[in-house]
C-alpha positions in Angstrom: -0.3 -0.3 0.1 1.2 3.9 -1.0 1.5 5.8 2.1 1.0 9.4 0.5 -1.0 11.7 2.2 -2.0 8.9 4.9 -5.2 10.9 7.4 -3.8 11.1 11.2 -5.7 7.9 11.8 -3.3 6.0 9.3 -0.1 7.7 9.6 2.4 4.8 10.3 3.8 4.5 14.1 6.6 2.1 14.2 8.4 2.1 17.6 11.2 2.3 15.6 12.7 3.8 11.9 15.9 3.3 10.5 16.6 5.6 7.7 20.0 3.6 5.6 22.4 5.5 3.8 21.4 9.0 3.9 23.2 12.0 3.4 22.4 14.2 6.0 21.8 18.1 5.8 21.6 19.2 9.2 19.7 22.4 8.7 22.9 24.2 10.0 25.9 23.4 7.8 25.8 23.7 3.8 27.9 20.5 3.6 26.4 17.4 3.5 26.9 14.4 5.9 28.8 11.2 4.2 26.5 8.6 3.6 24.8 7.7 7.4 22.4 5.9 9.0 19.4 7.6 11.1 17.7 5.5 13.8 14.3 7.7 15.4 13.1 5.7 18.1 9.4 6.9 19.8 9.3 10.4 18.4 13.1 11.8 18.3 16.3 10.7 16.5 18.3 8.2 18.7 21.2 7.3 16.9 23.6 9.2 14.1 26.0 6.8 12.7 28.4 6.4 9.1 28.4 2.8 10.6 25.6 0.6 10.3 23.0 0.4 13.2 21.2 -2.8 14.3 18.0 -2.4 15.4 14.5 -3.9 15.5 13.0 -1.0 13.1 10.9 -0.3 9.9 14.4 0.2 7.5 14.1 2.9 4.9 16.8 2.6 2.5 17.6 6.1 1.5 19.6 5.6 -1.5 22.1 8.5 -0.7 19.2 11.1 -0.8 19.5 13.9 1.2 17.9 13.7 5.2 17.1 17.2 6.1 14.8 18.8 8.9 11.0 19.4 8.3 10.6 22.8 7.2 9.1 25.5 9.4 6.9 28.6 8.1 7.2 31.2 11.0 4.5 33.2 9.8 1.1 31.3 8.8 -2.5 31.6 9.3 -3.9 28.3 9.5 -8.0 29.4 9.9 -7.3 32.2 6.9 -5.9 30.4 4.6 -8.9 28.7 2.2 -12.1 31.1 3.2 -12.4 34.5 1.3 -12.2 37.4 3.9 -16.5 37.4 4.1 -16.6 34.1 4.5 -14.1 33.9 6.9 -16.3 36.4 9.5 -19.6 35.0 7.7 -19.8 31.4 7.3 -20.7 28.6 9.4 -17.7 28.3 12.0 -17.8 24.8 12.1 -17.0 24.7 8.4 -14.3 27.2 8.4 -12.5 24.7 11.1 -12.7 21.7 8.7 -12.1 24.0 5.7 -8.8 24.7 8.1 -8.4 20.7 8.5 -7.9 19.8 5.5 -5.5 22.4 4.7 -3.2 21.8 7.2 -3.4 18.2 6.1 -1.9 19.8 2.5 0.6 21.9 4.5 1.9 18.8 5.9 2.3 16.9 2.8 4.0 20.0 1.5 6.7 19.5 4.3 6.1 21.6 6.9 6.2 19.8 9.8 5.8 22.7 12.1 3.9 26.4 11.5 3.9 29.9 13.9 0.2 30.6 13.8 0.2 34.7 13.6 -3.3 35.2 14.5 -6.9 33.5 14.1 -8.8 30.8 16.0 -6.5 28.2 15.7 -6.5 26.4 19.0 -9.0 23.6 18.5 -7.0 22.7 14.8 -4.1 22.5 16.9 -5.9 20.5 19.5 -7.2 17.9 16.8 -4.0 17.5 15.3 -1.8 16.8 18.6 -4.8 14.5 19.5 -4.4 12.4 16.3 -7.6 13.9 14.9 -6.1 15.5 11.9 -2.9 15.3 9.8 -1.4 18.6 10.1 1.5 20.4 11.2 2.8 21.4 14.6 1.2 24.6 15.8 2.3 27.3 17.6 -0.8 29.5 18.1 -0.9 33.2 19.0 -5.0 33.3 19.3 -6.7 36.4 18.2 -4.7 39.4 16.9 -5.3 42.5 19.6 -5.7 45.3 17.9 -7.0 49.2 17.7 -10.2 50.5 16.8 -9.6 50.8 12.6 -6.4 49.2 13.0 -4.7 46.2 11.1 -7.1 43.3 12.4 -10.4 45.4 12.9 -12.7 44.3 10.3 -16.1 45.9 11.5 -17.7 47.5 9.3 -18.7 51.5 10.1 -22.2 50.6 10.8 -20.6 48.9 13.9 -19.8 52.1 15.2 -19.8 53.5 18.3 -17.9 50.9 19.8 -19.2 50.9 23.5 -16.6 49.7 25.5 -17.5 46.7 27.2 -20.2 46.5 25.2 -21.2 43.3 22.8 -18.5 41.9 20.4 -18.1 41.8 17.0 -18.2 38.9 14.9 -14.5 39.1 14.1 -14.5 39.0 18.1 -17.0 36.2 19.1 -14.9 33.8 16.4 -11.4 34.3 17.6 -10.1 35.7 14.5 -9.3 39.4 16.3 -10.1 41.7 19.6 -10.2 45.4 19.8 -8.8 46.7 22.7 -8.1 50.7 23.2 -6.3 50.9 26.6 -3.7 49.2 28.0 -6.0 47.6 30.5 -8.2 46.3 27.5 -4.5 45.2 26.0 -3.7 43.3 29.3 -7.2 41.7 29.3 -7.1 40.3 25.5 -3.5 39.0 26.0 -4.3 37.3 29.1 -6.8 35.7 27.6 -5.0 34.2 24.4 -2.4 33.2 26.8 -5.2 31.3 28.9 -6.7 29.2 25.7 -3.2 28.2 24.9 -1.0 30.5 23.2 2.7 30.2 22.8 3.1 33.9 22.0 0.9 36.7 21.2 0.2 39.3 18.6 -0.2 42.8 18.3 -0.8 45.2 15.2 1.4 47.9 16.0 1.0 49.6 12.8 -1.1 49.5 9.5 -1.4 46.9 7.2 -2.4 45.7 3.5 -6.2 43.9 4.2 -8.0 45.7 6.3 -10.0 48.1 5.0 -9.6 51.2 7.5 -6.0 50.8 8.7 -3.4 52.9 6.2 0.3 51.3 6.2 2.1 53.9 7.6 0.0 54.8 10.7 1.1 53.9 13.9 -1.9 52.0 16.6 -1.1 51.2 19.8 0.8 53.3 22.4 3.7 52.3 24.0 2.1 52.0 27.2 -0.9 49.6 25.6 2.2 47.7 23.7 4.1 47.6 27.3 0.8 45.9 28.5 0.8 43.1 26.6 4.9 42.3 26.8 3.9 42.6 30.8 1.3 40.2 30.4 3.1 37.5 28.3 6.3 38.1 30.4 4.1 37.2 33.5 3.7 34.0 31.5 7.0 33.2 30.3 6.7 34.1 26.8 7.2 37.0 24.3 5.2 39.7 21.8 5.3 39.7 18.0 4.7 43.0 16.7 3.2 42.7 13.2 4.9 46.9 11.7 6.2 48.0 8.8 6.9 52.0 9.6 10.1 53.1 11.1 7.7 54.5 14.1 5.9 51.0 14.7 8.8 49.2 14.9 10.9 51.6 17.3 8.2 52.2 19.6 7.4 48.4 20.1 10.9 47.5 20.7 10.9 50.3 23.3 7.7 48.8 24.6 9.8 45.6 24.6 8.5 43.1 21.9 10.7 40.4 21.0 9.9 40.0 17.4 8.9 42.6 14.1 6.4 40.8 12.2 7.3 42.2 8.0 8.9 45.2 8.3 9.0 45.9 4.5 9.4 49.8 5.4 12.4 49.9 7.7 14.4 52.2 7.9 18.2 52.2 8.4 18.0 53.7 11.7 15.1 50.6 12.6 17.6 47.7 11.5 20.7 49.2 13.6 18.3 49.1 16.6 16.8 45.7 16.0 20.5 44.3 15.5 21.6 45.8 18.8 18.4 45.2 20.8 18.7 41.6 19.1 15.1 41.5 17.9 13.9 38.9 15.6 12.7 39.9 12.5 10.2 37.6 10.7 9.8 38.5 7.1 8.3 37.7 3.9 10.0 37.4 0.3 7.1 39.4 -1.1 7.9 39.3 -4.9 4.5 40.1 -6.9 0.6 40.8 -6.2 -0.3 37.0 -6.4 -3.3 36.7 -4.4 -4.2 40.4 -4.8 -7.1 39.7 -6.3 -9.1 38.9 -3.0 -8.5 42.5 -2.0 -10.1 46.2 -2.5 -8.3 48.8 -4.7 -6.8 50.4 -1.9 -6.2 47.2 -0.3 -4.1 46.0 -3.3 -2.5 49.7 -3.6 -0.7 49.2 -0.2 0.3 45.4 -1.2 2.3 47.0 -3.9 4.1 49.1 -1.2 4.9 46.1 0.6 6.1 44.3 -1.8 8.3 47.4 -3.1 10.1 47.3 -0.5 11.1 43.6 -0.4 14.2 44.1 -1.8 14.9 46.6 1.0 14.3 45.2 3.8 16.1 42.1 2.9 19.0 44.4 2.6 19.0 45.8 5.5 18.8 42.6 7.3 22.0 41.3 6.0 23.7 44.7 6.3 23.1 45.0 10.0 22.9 40.8 10.6 19.5 40.7 12.1 17.9 37.5 13.3 15.6 37.1 10.6 13.0 34.2 10.3 11.2 33.0 7.1 7.0 32.7 6.9 4.8 33.1 4.1 1.6 34.8 5.6 -0.5 33.4 2.9 -4.3 34.3 3.2 -7.1 33.8 1.0 -6.1 31.1 -1.6 -5.6 27.2 -1.9 -3.2 28.1 -5.1 -1.4 30.6 -3.0 -0.6 28.1 -0.3 0.4 25.7 -2.5 3.3 28.1 -3.7 4.6 27.8 -0.1 7.4 26.2 -0.8 8.3 28.5 -3.8 8.2 31.2 -1.7 11.1 29.5 0.4 13.0 29.2 -2.8 12.5 32.9 -3.1 15.0 33.4 -0.8 17.9 32.9 -3.1 17.3 36.4 -4.7 19.1 37.1 -1.3 20.8 34.5 0.3 22.6 30.5 -0.7 20.3 27.7 -1.0 21.7 26.6 2.5 21.4 29.8 4.3 17.5 29.7 3.6 17.1 26.2 4.1 18.9 27.0 7.3 16.3 30.2 8.2 13.4 27.6 7.2 14.7 25.0 9.4 16.9 25.8 12.6 16.7 29.1 12.7 12.7 29.8 13.2 13.2 26.9 15.3 15.4 29.0 17.6 12.8 31.7 17.2 10.3 29.3 18.1 12.4 28.7 21.2 11.5 32.4 22.5 8.2 30.9 24.0 10.0 29.0 26.6 7.6 27.1 29.0 4.6 28.0 26.9 6.6 25.5 24.1 3.5 23.3 23.2 6.8 20.6 21.4 9.6 20.7 24.2 12.4 19.6 22.6 14.8 20.6 19.3 13.6 21.2 16.3 14.7 22.0 13.0 17.6 20.0 13.5 18.9 16.7 12.4 21.2 15.4 15.4 20.8 12.9 18.2 18.3 13.8 20.4 16.2 16.4 18.1 12.3 15.9 17.7 11.8 13.5 14.2 10.7 16.0 12.2 12.1 14.6 8.6 11.7 15.1 4.9 14.0 12.6 2.6 14.3 14.7 -0.6 14.6 13.0 -4.2 17.5 15.1 -5.1 20.2 17.9 -3.2 18.4 21.2 -1.8 21.1 22.1 -1.2 22.4 22.3 -4.7 19.2 22.5 -6.0 16.2 24.0 -3.8 13.6 24.6 -6.2 12.9 21.0 -5.5 10.8 22.3 -2.3 8.4 23.6 -5.2 7.5 20.2 -6.2 7.0 18.4 -2.8 4.3 15.9 -4.5 6.9 14.7 -6.5 10.2 15.0 -4.2 9.8 14.9 -1.0 9.8 10.8 -0.7 9.1 10.4 2.9 7.6 13.0 5.2 7.6 12.2 9.1 6.2 14.2 11.9 7.4 13.4 15.7 8.9 10.0 14.2 5.5 9.1 12.9 5.7 8.3 8.5 3.0 10.1 7.0 4.5 10.0 3.9 6.4 7.3 2.0 6.9 6.6 -1.7 9.8 4.4 -1.1 8.4 1.1 0.5 5.2 -1.1 -0.6 5.8 -2.9 2.7 8.6 -1.8 5.8 11.2 -4.3 5.6 12.4 -5.0 9.5 16.2 -5.2 10.4 
């Protein structure tokens, strides 16, 4: 039986799996290993050896193909990939969760074994994946995006105004997509609510954004005491705040308030880049190179998107110039077809980085960012690397992605084996597992 794209309940869980004769990209170093053997037991990598390993295990003969860590997307929206903006707010919640579950399986089958969810009601989906009900990636959830009245993430209509503090919640708030907070006290409450539900980090929109109809790109939203209220709430739980921010003012204000990660940053200046490097602030940005997906947006949103795309070269140039800690994400919204280009967006990083650097960013570097969650980390253990003791999230690639990163653009063809947590979710090599 072919094991391609198995549902979670049928994923093959052997007590041990032995990858034989593989060359390893470890997630950090450009040089591949000599032909090696890798023993996975339960959910971790137990042994890596260039000599033969004897074990009672399911054997996968790699044929000197490349074994690498599962990919990580540091800016994903699991609940918002497939629905339109109107459907995300207006459709039945149960249907939207089933839609997200289908996308989660597709995400895993593209080789992305972990995602950092940067806004949306993904807690239930995460639980279903962790419980084995649905095949999907590990999810580091933020819960609802916290925004201000009129800020990025405020999808109310003008007819919903004026807002009554403490009054009835809007539809977007009731479904857990975003929460409006217009004072330090409100921010504190909303941050604590996400943490109570299991958020691994807290997300605020510190400046304007593309997809929100009433949010100019140049505006700064939260004032510093409001941002600091979220930072204090997150730090009390041992984790951190990430901020959506494009402009120098929103970036610098967020850093002053204690935020640890800037999402996007496409309109940053030299001073902002220098400050991020000096303070060790993470930049989680995306290689936006065209207007793909813009058809789902209105004319004013498309104009904002063009401005962001125009800043892509500059943000990567500044990140390299100042040595900013940089993570890879895609921020794909409202398009199943665009989600299928998730791997292609990773390959697009070679406009600024070597293939090995791009692959390291999507594995070990992204895993380092995930570790900022501290004790709120839902998956304790080492991700993003192939080394003894690391969690067994692995891809067996038909070819060498360090030489040809475009292999990741066609995961159905080129990812022969996909493993997450020691479970084989796809195996195109063996009809029946051999044992040694």
